VODREN-333358 format. One record per residue: residue in one letter; residue number from 0; x, y, z of N, C-alpha, C in turn. Coordinates in steps of 0.1 Angstrom, whole numbers, plus 5000, padded with zeros to 4 digits. Example, Ala and Ser with C-alpha at 12.3 -4.5 7.8 and 13.67 -1.06 7.14 Angstrom:
<atoms>
+----+-----+------+------+------+-------+-------+-------+------+------+------+
| aa |   i | n.xx | n.yy | n.zz | ca.xx | ca.yy | ca.zz | c.xx | c.yy | c.zz |
+----+-----+------+------+------+-------+-------+-------+------+------+------+
|  A |   0 | 5132 | 4943 | 5078 |  5123 |  4955 |  5078 | 5132 | 4967 | 5078 |
|  S |   1 | 5128 | 4978 | 5071 |  5137 |  4989 |  5071 | 5129 | 5000 | 5079 |
+----+-----+------+------+------+-------+-------+-------+------+------+------+
</atoms>
This chain:
<atoms>
+----+-----+------+------+------+-------+-------+-------+------+------+------+
| aa |   i | n.xx | n.yy | n.zz | ca.xx | ca.yy | ca.zz | c.xx | c.yy | c.zz |
+----+-----+------+------+------+-------+-------+-------+------+------+------+
|  X |   0 | 9109 | 2544 | 5252 |  9103 |  2553 |  5242 | 9114 | 2563 | 5237 |
|  X |   1 | 9115 | 2564 | 5223 |  9125 |  2573 |  5218 | 9118 | 2585 | 5211 |
|  X |   2 | 9120 | 2596 | 5217 |  9115 |  2609 |  5211 | 9128 | 2618 | 5209 |
|  X |   3 | 9130 | 2621 | 5196 |  9142 |  2630 |  5193 | 9141 | 2643 | 5201 |
|  X |   4 | 9153 | 2648 | 5205 |  9154 |  2660 |  5212 | 9160 | 2671 | 5204 |
|  X |   5 | 9167 | 2667 | 5193 |  9174 |  2677 |  5184 | 9171 | 2673 | 5169 |
|  X |   6 | 9172 | 2683 | 5161 |  9170 |  2681 |  5147 | 9179 | 2691 | 5139 |
|  X |   7 | 9184 | 2686 | 5128 |  9191 |  2695 |  5119 | 9188 | 2691 | 5105 |
|  X |   8 | 9191 | 2701 | 5096 |  9188 |  2699 |  5082 | 9200 | 2700 | 5073 |
|  X |   9 | 9200 | 2692 | 5063 |  9212 |  2692 |  5054 | 9207 | 2689 | 5040 |
|  X |  10 | 9215 | 2691 | 5030 |  9211 |  2688 |  5016 | 9223 | 2685 | 5008 |
|  X |  11 | 9222 | 2679 | 4997 |  9233 |  2676 |  4988 | 9230 | 2672 | 4974 |
|  X |  12 | 9240 | 2671 | 4966 |  9238 |  2667 |  4952 | 9250 | 2658 | 4948 |
|  X |  13 | 9247 | 2647 | 4941 |  9258 |  2638 |  4937 | 9256 | 2634 | 4922 |
|  X |  14 | 9268 | 2631 | 4916 |  9267 |  2627 |  4902 | 9277 | 2615 | 4900 |
|  X |  15 | 9272 | 2605 | 4893 |  9281 |  2593 |  4891 | 9274 | 2585 | 4879 |
|  X |  16 | 9282 | 2576 | 4873 |  9276 |  2568 |  4862 | 9266 | 2558 | 4867 |
|  X |  17 | 9267 | 2554 | 4880 |  9258 |  2545 |  4886 | 9248 | 2552 | 4895 |
|  X |  18 | 9236 | 2547 | 4894 |  9225 |  2553 |  4903 | 9228 | 2553 | 4917 |
|  X |  19 | 9231 | 2542 | 4923 |  9234 |  2541 |  4937 | 9246 | 2549 | 4941 |
|  X |  20 | 9256 | 2550 | 4933 |  9268 |  2558 |  4936 | 9265 | 2572 | 4936 |
|  X |  21 | 9256 | 2577 | 4927 |  9252 |  2591 |  4927 | 9245 | 2594 | 4940 |
|  X |  22 | 9237 | 2585 | 4946 |  9231 |  2587 |  4959 | 9241 | 2588 | 4969 |
|  X |  23 | 9251 | 2579 | 4969 |  9262 |  2580 |  4979 | 9269 | 2594 | 4978 |
|  X |  24 | 9271 | 2599 | 4966 |  9278 |  2611 |  4964 | 9269 | 2623 | 4970 |
|  X |  25 | 9256 | 2622 | 4969 |  9247 |  2632 |  4975 | 9248 | 2631 | 4990 |
|  X |  26 | 9248 | 2619 | 4995 |  9250 |  2617 |  5010 | 9263 | 2624 | 5015 |
|  X |  27 | 9274 | 2622 | 5007 |  9286 |  2628 |  5010 | 9286 | 2643 | 5010 |
|  X |  28 | 9279 | 2648 | 4999 |  9277 |  2663 |  4998 | 9270 | 2668 | 5010 |
|  X |  29 | 9260 | 2661 | 5015 |  9252 |  2665 |  5026 | 9259 | 2662 | 5040 |
|  X |  30 | 9270 | 2655 | 5040 |  9277 |  2652 |  5052 | 9272 | 2641 | 5061 |
|  X |  31 | 9264 | 2632 | 5055 |  9257 |  2622 |  5063 | 9260 | 2608 | 5057 |
|  X |  32 | 9270 | 2606 | 5050 |  9273 |  2593 |  5043 | 9277 | 2582 | 5053 |
|  X |  33 | 9282 | 2586 | 5065 |  9287 |  2576 |  5074 | 9275 | 2570 | 5083 |
|  X |  34 | 9263 | 2575 | 5081 |  9252 |  2570 |  5089 | 9244 | 2559 | 5082 |
|  X |  35 | 9238 | 2550 | 5090 |  9228 |  2541 |  5085 | 9215 | 2547 | 5087 |
|  X |  36 | 9209 | 2553 | 5077 |  9197 |  2561 |  5077 | 9185 | 2553 | 5077 |
|  X |  37 | 9176 | 2556 | 5087 |  9163 |  2550 |  5087 | 9153 | 2561 | 5085 |
|  X |  38 | 9145 | 2560 | 5074 |  9135 |  2571 |  5072 | 9122 | 2569 | 5080 |
|  X |  39 | 9118 | 2579 | 5085 |  9106 |  2579 |  5093 | 9096 | 2590 | 5087 |
|  X |  40 | 9083 | 2589 | 5092 |  9073 |  2598 |  5086 | 9076 | 2612 | 5092 |
|  X |  41 | 9066 | 2621 | 5090 |  9069 |  2635 |  5090 | 9065 | 2643 | 5102 |
|  X |  42 | 9067 | 2639 | 5114 |  9063 |  2647 |  5125 | 9075 | 2654 | 5132 |
|  X |  43 | 9074 | 2667 | 5134 |  9084 |  2674 |  5141 | 9081 | 2673 | 5156 |
|  X |  44 | 9089 | 2665 | 5164 |  9086 |  2662 |  5178 | 9084 | 2674 | 5187 |
|  X |  45 | 9075 | 2672 | 5196 |  9073 |  2682 |  5207 | 9086 | 2684 | 5214 |
|  X |  46 | 9090 | 2697 | 5216 |  9102 |  2700 |  5224 | 9115 | 2697 | 5217 |
|  X |  47 | 9115 | 2694 | 5204 |  9127 |  2691 |  5196 | 9134 | 2705 | 5193 |
|  X |  48 | 9146 | 2706 | 5195 |  9154 |  2718 |  5193 | 9162 | 2717 | 5179 |
|  X |  49 | 9160 | 2727 | 5171 |  9167 |  2728 |  5158 | 9181 | 2733 | 5161 |
|  X |  50 | 9191 | 2725 | 5157 |  9205 |  2729 |  5158 | 9211 | 2730 | 5144 |
|  X |  51 | 9223 | 2736 | 5144 |  9230 |  2738 |  5131 | 9235 | 2724 | 5126 |
|  X |  52 | 9237 | 2723 | 5113 |  9242 |  2711 |  5108 | 9256 | 2708 | 5113 |
|  X |  53 | 9264 | 2718 | 5115 |  9278 |  2717 |  5121 | 9277 | 2710 | 5135 |
|  X |  54 | 9268 | 2715 | 5143 |  9266 |  2709 |  5156 | 9261 | 2695 | 5155 |
|  X |  55 | 9252 | 2692 | 5146 |  9246 |  2679 |  5143 | 9257 | 2669 | 5139 |
|  X |  56 | 9266 | 2673 | 5130 |  9276 |  2664 |  5125 | 9285 | 2659 | 5136 |
|  X |  57 | 9287 | 2668 | 5146 |  9296 |  2664 |  5157 | 9289 | 2652 | 5165 |
|  X |  58 | 9276 | 2651 | 5164 |  9269 |  2640 |  5172 | 9268 | 2627 | 5164 |
|  X |  59 | 9273 | 2627 | 5152 |  9271 |  2615 |  5144 | 9284 | 2606 | 5144 |
|  X |  60 | 9282 | 2593 | 5146 |  9293 |  2583 |  5146 | 9292 | 2574 | 5134 |
|  X |  61 | 9303 | 2570 | 5128 |  9302 |  2560 |  5117 | 9294 | 2548 | 5121 |
|  X |  62 | 9285 | 2545 | 5112 |  9277 |  2533 |  5114 | 9264 | 2535 | 5123 |
|  X |  63 | 9263 | 2546 | 5128 |  9252 |  2550 |  5137 | 9238 | 2548 | 5130 |
|  X |  64 | 9229 | 2542 | 5137 |  9215 |  2542 |  5132 | 9210 | 2556 | 5134 |
|  X |  65 | 9205 | 2562 | 5123 |  9202 |  2576 |  5124 | 9188 | 2578 | 5117 |
|  X |  66 | 9179 | 2583 | 5125 |  9165 |  2586 |  5120 | 9165 | 2598 | 5112 |
|  X |  67 | 9158 | 2598 | 5100 |  9157 |  2609 |  5091 | 9144 | 2610 | 5084 |
|  X |  68 | 9141 | 2622 | 5080 |  9130 |  2624 |  5070 | 9138 | 2629 | 5057 |
|  X |  69 | 9135 | 2622 | 5046 |  9143 |  2625 |  5034 | 9135 | 2626 | 5022 |
|  X |  70 | 9138 | 2637 | 5014 |  9133 |  2639 |  5001 | 9144 | 2636 | 4992 |
|  X |  71 | 9142 | 2628 | 4981 |  9152 |  2623 |  4972 | 9147 | 2623 | 4958 |
|  X |  72 | 9155 | 2627 | 4948 |  9152 |  2625 |  4934 | 9164 | 2623 | 4926 |
|  X |  73 | 9163 | 2616 | 4915 |  9174 |  2613 |  4906 | 9170 | 2613 | 4892 |
|  X |  74 | 9179 | 2616 | 4883 |  9177 |  2615 |  4869 | 9190 | 2612 | 4862 |
|  X |  75 | 9190 | 2605 | 4850 |  9201 |  2604 |  4841 | 9198 | 2610 | 4828 |
|  X |  76 | 9188 | 2618 | 4828 |  9184 |  2625 |  4816 | 9191 | 2639 | 4815 |
|  X |  77 | 9199 | 2641 | 4805 |  9207 |  2654 |  4804 | 9198 | 2666 | 4806 |
|  X |  78 | 9202 | 2675 | 4814 |  9195 |  2688 |  4816 | 9182 | 2688 | 4823 |
|  X |  79 | 9177 | 2676 | 4827 |  9164 |  2675 |  4834 | 9165 | 2681 | 4848 |
|  X |  80 | 9156 | 2691 | 4851 |  9156 |  2697 |  4864 | 9149 | 2689 | 4874 |
|  X |  81 | 9156 | 2686 | 4885 |  9151 |  2678 |  4896 | 9153 | 2686 | 4909 |
|  X |  82 | 9144 | 2683 | 4919 |  9145 |  2689 |  4932 | 9141 | 2679 | 4943 |
|  X |  83 | 9146 | 2682 | 4955 |  9142 |  2675 |  4967 | 9140 | 2685 | 4978 |
|  X |  84 | 9129 | 2685 | 4984 |  9126 |  2696 |  4994 | 9119 | 2690 | 5007 |
|  X |  85 | 9123 | 2696 | 5018 |  9117 |  2693 |  5031 | 9110 | 2706 | 5035 |
|  X |  86 | 9097 | 2705 | 5037 |  9090 |  2717 |  5043 | 9088 | 2715 | 5057 |
|  X |  87 | 9088 | 2726 | 5065 |  9086 |  2725 |  5079 | 9076 | 2735 | 5084 |
|  X |  88 | 9067 | 2731 | 5093 |  9057 |  2740 |  5099 | 9057 | 2737 | 5114 |
|  X |  89 | 9058 | 2748 | 5122 |  9059 |  2747 |  5136 | 9048 | 2754 | 5143 |
|  X |  90 | 9041 | 2748 | 5153 |  9030 |  2754 |  5160 | 9035 | 2764 | 5170 |
|  X |  91 | 9026 | 2774 | 5173 |  9029 |  2784 |  5183 | 9029 | 2777 | 5197 |
|  X |  92 | 9020 | 2767 | 5199 |  9019 |  2759 |  5211 | 9031 | 2750 | 5212 |
|  X |  93 | 9040 | 2752 | 5222 |  9052 |  2744 |  5223 | 9049 | 2730 | 5228 |
|  X |  94 | 9036 | 2727 | 5232 |  9032 |  2714 |  5236 | 9026 | 2706 | 5225 |
|  X |  95 | 9026 | 2711 | 5213 |  9021 |  2705 |  5201 | 9032 | 2702 | 5191 |
|  X |  96 | 9030 | 2691 | 5184 |  9040 |  2687 |  5174 | 9038 | 2695 | 5161 |
|  X |  97 | 9049 | 2695 | 5153 |  9048 |  2702 |  5140 | 9049 | 2692 | 5129 |
|  X |  98 | 9050 | 2697 | 5117 |  9050 |  2688 |  5105 | 9062 | 2690 | 5097 |
|  X |  99 | 9067 | 2680 | 5091 |  9077 |  2680 |  5080 | 9070 | 2674 | 5068 |
|  X | 100 | 9074 | 2679 | 5056 |  9068 |  2673 |  5044 | 9080 | 2671 | 5034 |
|  X | 101 | 9078 | 2661 | 5026 |  9088 |  2657 |  5016 | 9082 | 2660 | 5002 |
|  X | 102 | 9090 | 2666 | 4993 |  9085 |  2668 |  4979 | 9097 | 2666 | 4970 |
|  X | 103 | 9095 | 2658 | 4960 |  9106 |  2654 |  4951 | 9101 | 2655 | 4936 |
|  X | 104 | 9101 | 2667 | 4931 |  9095 |  2670 |  4917 | 9106 | 2670 | 4906 |
|  X | 105 | 9100 | 2668 | 4894 |  9108 |  2671 |  4882 | 9103 | 2684 | 4876 |
|  X | 106 | 9112 | 2692 | 4870 |  9108 |  2704 |  4863 | 9105 | 2716 | 4872 |
|  X | 107 | 9107 | 2715 | 4885 |  9105 |  2727 |  4893 | 9118 | 2733 | 4898 |
|  X | 108 | 9118 | 2746 | 4898 |  9130 |  2753 |  4904 | 9130 | 2751 | 4919 |
|  X | 109 | 9142 | 2754 | 4925 |  9144 |  2753 |  4939 | 9133 | 2761 | 4946 |
|  X | 110 | 9130 | 2773 | 4942 |  9121 |  2782 |  4948 | 9107 | 2776 | 4948 |
|  X | 111 | 9102 | 2771 | 4936 |  9089 |  2766 |  4935 | 9087 | 2753 | 4943 |
|  X | 112 | 9097 | 2744 | 4942 |  9097 |  2732 |  4950 | 9097 | 2735 | 4965 |
|  X | 113 | 9105 | 2744 | 4969 |  9106 |  2748 |  4984 | 9092 | 2753 | 4989 |
|  X | 114 | 9086 | 2762 | 4981 |  9073 |  2768 |  4985 | 9063 | 2758 | 4986 |
|  X | 115 | 9063 | 2748 | 4976 |  9053 |  2737 |  4976 | 9054 | 2729 | 4989 |
|  X | 116 | 9067 | 2725 | 4992 |  9069 |  2717 |  5004 | 9065 | 2724 | 5017 |
|  X | 117 | 9069 | 2737 | 5018 |  9065 |  2745 |  5029 | 9050 | 2746 | 5031 |
|  X | 118 | 9043 | 2748 | 5019 |  9029 |  2749 |  5019 | 9022 | 2736 | 5024 |
|  X | 119 | 9028 | 2725 | 5019 |  9022 |  2712 |  5023 | 9024 | 2710 | 5038 |
|  X | 120 | 9035 | 2713 | 5044 |  9037 |  2711 |  5058 | 9028 | 2720 | 5066 |
|  X | 121 | 9027 | 2733 | 5062 |  9018 |  2742 |  5069 | 9003 | 2738 | 5067 |
|  X | 122 | 8999 | 2733 | 5056 |  8986 |  2729 |  5054 | 8982 | 2717 | 5063 |
|  X | 123 | 8992 | 2708 | 5064 |  8989 |  2696 |  5073 | 8988 | 2701 | 5087 |
|  X | 124 | 8996 | 2710 | 5092 |  8996 |  2715 |  5105 | 8983 | 2723 | 5107 |
|  X | 125 | 8979 | 2731 | 5097 |  8967 |  2739 |  5099 | 8955 | 2731 | 5101 |
|  X | 126 | 8954 | 2720 | 5093 |  8942 |  2711 |  5094 | 8942 | 2704 | 5108 |
|  X | 127 | 8953 | 2701 | 5113 |  8954 |  2695 |  5126 | 8950 | 2704 | 5137 |
|  X | 128 | 8953 | 2717 | 5135 |  8950 |  2728 |  5145 | 8936 | 2734 | 5143 |
|  X | 129 | 8929 | 2730 | 5133 |  8916 |  2736 |  5131 | 8916 | 2750 | 5125 |
|  X | 130 | 8927 | 2754 | 5118 |  8927 |  2767 |  5112 | 8919 | 2766 | 5099 |
|  X | 131 | 8909 | 2775 | 5098 |  8901 |  2775 |  5086 | 8907 | 2783 | 5075 |
|  X | 132 | 8907 | 2777 | 5063 |  8913 |  2784 |  5051 | 8907 | 2778 | 5039 |
|  X | 133 | 8908 | 2785 | 5028 |  8904 |  2781 |  5015 | 8915 | 2774 | 5008 |
|  X | 134 | 8914 | 2761 | 5005 |  8925 |  2754 |  4999 | 8928 | 2758 | 4985 |
|  X | 135 | 8919 | 2766 | 4978 |  8921 |  2771 |  4965 | 8929 | 2784 | 4965 |
|  X | 136 | 8932 | 2790 | 4976 |  8940 |  2802 |  4976 | 8955 | 2798 | 4974 |
|  X | 137 | 8962 | 2808 | 4969 |  8976 |  2804 |  4966 | 8984 | 2804 | 4980 |
|  X | 138 | 8996 | 2799 | 4980 |  9004 |  2798 |  4992 | 9006 | 2810 | 4999 |
|  X | 139 | 9009 | 2822 | 4993 |  9011 |  2834 |  5000 | 8999 | 2839 | 5008 |
|  X | 140 | 8987 | 2837 | 5002 |  8975 |  2841 |  5009 | 8973 | 2832 | 5021 |
|  X | 141 | 8974 | 2819 | 5019 |  8972 |  2809 |  5030 | 8983 | 2811 | 5041 |
|  X | 142 | 8995 | 2814 | 5037 |  9006 |  2816 |  5047 | 9002 | 2827 | 5056 |
|  X | 143 | 8997 | 2838 | 5051 |  8992 |  2849 |  5059 | 8981 | 2845 | 5069 |
|  X | 144 | 8972 | 2837 | 5064 |  8961 |  2832 |  5072 | 8966 | 2824 | 5083 |
|  X | 145 | 8975 | 2814 | 5080 |  8981 |  2805 |  5090 | 8988 | 2813 | 5101 |
|  X | 146 | 8996 | 2822 | 5097 |  9004 |  2830 |  5107 | 8995 | 2840 | 5115 |
|  X | 147 | 8985 | 2845 | 5108 |  8976 |  2854 |  5116 | 8967 | 2847 | 5125 |
|  X | 148 | 8965 | 2834 | 5123 |  8957 |  2826 |  5132 | 8963 | 2825 | 5146 |
|  X | 149 | 8976 | 2828 | 5147 |  8983 |  2827 |  5160 | 8986 | 2813 | 5164 |
|  X | 150 | 8983 | 2803 | 5155 |  8985 |  2789 |  5158 | 8997 | 2783 | 5152 |
|  X | 151 | 9002 | 2790 | 5141 |  9014 |  2785 |  5134 | 9024 | 2796 | 5136 |
|  X | 152 | 9036 | 2793 | 5142 |  9045 |  2803 |  5145 | 9056 | 2805 | 5133 |
|  X | 153 | 9059 | 2794 | 5127 |  9070 |  2794 |  5117 | 9069 | 2783 | 5107 |
|  X | 154 | 9073 | 2787 | 5095 |  9074 |  2777 |  5084 | 9086 | 2780 | 5076 |
|  X | 155 | 9093 | 2770 | 5070 |  9104 |  2772 |  5062 | 9106 | 2759 | 5054 |
|  X | 156 | 9116 | 2760 | 5045 |  9119 |  2748 |  5037 | 9134 | 2747 | 5035 |
|  X | 157 | 9139 | 2735 | 5032 |  9153 |  2732 |  5029 | 9152 | 2724 | 5016 |
|  X | 158 | 9158 | 2730 | 5005 |  9156 |  2724 |  4992 | 9169 | 2724 | 4984 |
|  X | 159 | 9171 | 2713 | 4977 |  9182 |  2711 |  4968 | 9177 | 2708 | 4954 |
|  X | 160 | 9182 | 2716 | 4944 |  9178 |  2713 |  4930 | 9191 | 2711 | 4922 |
|  X | 161 | 9190 | 2705 | 4910 |  9201 |  2704 |  4901 | 9195 | 2700 | 4887 |
|  X | 162 | 9203 | 2703 | 4877 |  9200 |  2698 |  4864 | 9207 | 2685 | 4861 |
|  X | 163 | 9201 | 2676 | 4854 |  9207 |  2663 |  4851 | 9220 | 2666 | 4843 |
|  X | 164 | 9230 | 2658 | 4846 |  9243 |  2659 |  4840 | 9243 | 2659 | 4825 |
|  X | 165 | 9250 | 2668 | 4819 |  9249 |  2670 |  4804 | 9254 | 2657 | 4796 |
|  X | 166 | 9262 | 2649 | 4803 |  9267 |  2637 |  4796 | 9259 | 2624 | 4800 |
|  X | 167 | 9249 | 2626 | 4808 |  9240 |  2615 |  4811 | 9244 | 2607 | 4824 |
|  X | 168 | 9253 | 2613 | 4832 |  9256 |  2606 |  4844 | 9243 | 2607 | 4853 |
|  X | 169 | 9242 | 2598 | 4863 |  9231 |  2599 |  4872 | 9233 | 2611 | 4881 |
|  X | 170 | 9223 | 2619 | 4883 |  9223 |  2631 |  4892 | 9213 | 2628 | 4903 |
|  X | 171 | 9217 | 2629 | 4915 |  9208 |  2627 |  4927 | 9208 | 2640 | 4936 |
|  X | 172 | 9196 | 2644 | 4940 |  9195 |  2655 |  4950 | 9188 | 2649 | 4962 |
|  X | 173 | 9192 | 2654 | 4974 |  9186 |  2650 |  4986 | 9184 | 2663 | 4995 |
|  X | 174 | 9174 | 2662 | 5003 |  9172 |  2672 |  5014 | 9167 | 2663 | 5025 |
|  X | 175 | 9174 | 2666 | 5037 |  9172 |  2656 |  5048 | 9171 | 2664 | 5062 |
|  X | 176 | 9161 | 2659 | 5070 |  9161 |  2663 |  5084 | 9166 | 2651 | 5092 |
|  X | 177 | 9176 | 2654 | 5100 |  9182 |  2643 |  5108 | 9177 | 2645 | 5123 |
|  X | 178 | 9171 | 2635 | 5128 |  9166 |  2635 |  5142 | 9176 | 2628 | 5152 |
|  X | 179 | 9179 | 2635 | 5162 |  9189 |  2630 |  5172 | 9183 | 2629 | 5186 |
|  X | 180 | 9189 | 2620 | 5194 |  9184 |  2618 |  5208 | 9188 | 2630 | 5216 |
+----+-----+------+------+------+-------+-------+-------+------+------+------+
</atoms>
């Protein structure tokens, strides 16, 4: 059984005339281009420790199969705003898993996209934990309810945004959680 023990977050942006190459440039910008990334769904494992990306990079070897949760977006439309965001919500109970969410919008600022992804992760965790809330309330009101419940200890987001290249090059943004043994 493989359960990750460490996690780190990174993000990047890349531009190139080719779609795939712009993704490669975003991976380079994020510092994870040497990995064979396997995307997984969005559970923050029980007992998983968040480490800095600098610490995480030291544990990566070229060609390594690396599990990740990734948000990714691309455009070749000049000036089009794109974002990629990972939201994170962690429970107060250290024996309970948390949630990660991926959000990849067009036309949203980094702040708006990040808050949406964080809200999504916190809402998924809150429903799992039985926290009662009104889904029609805005994020700030629900965030207070979640944290006052004593069941959710922390939420945050890691978000990358960019405007499409003015000359029409492909622009790719990524936000990634890397899960390590």
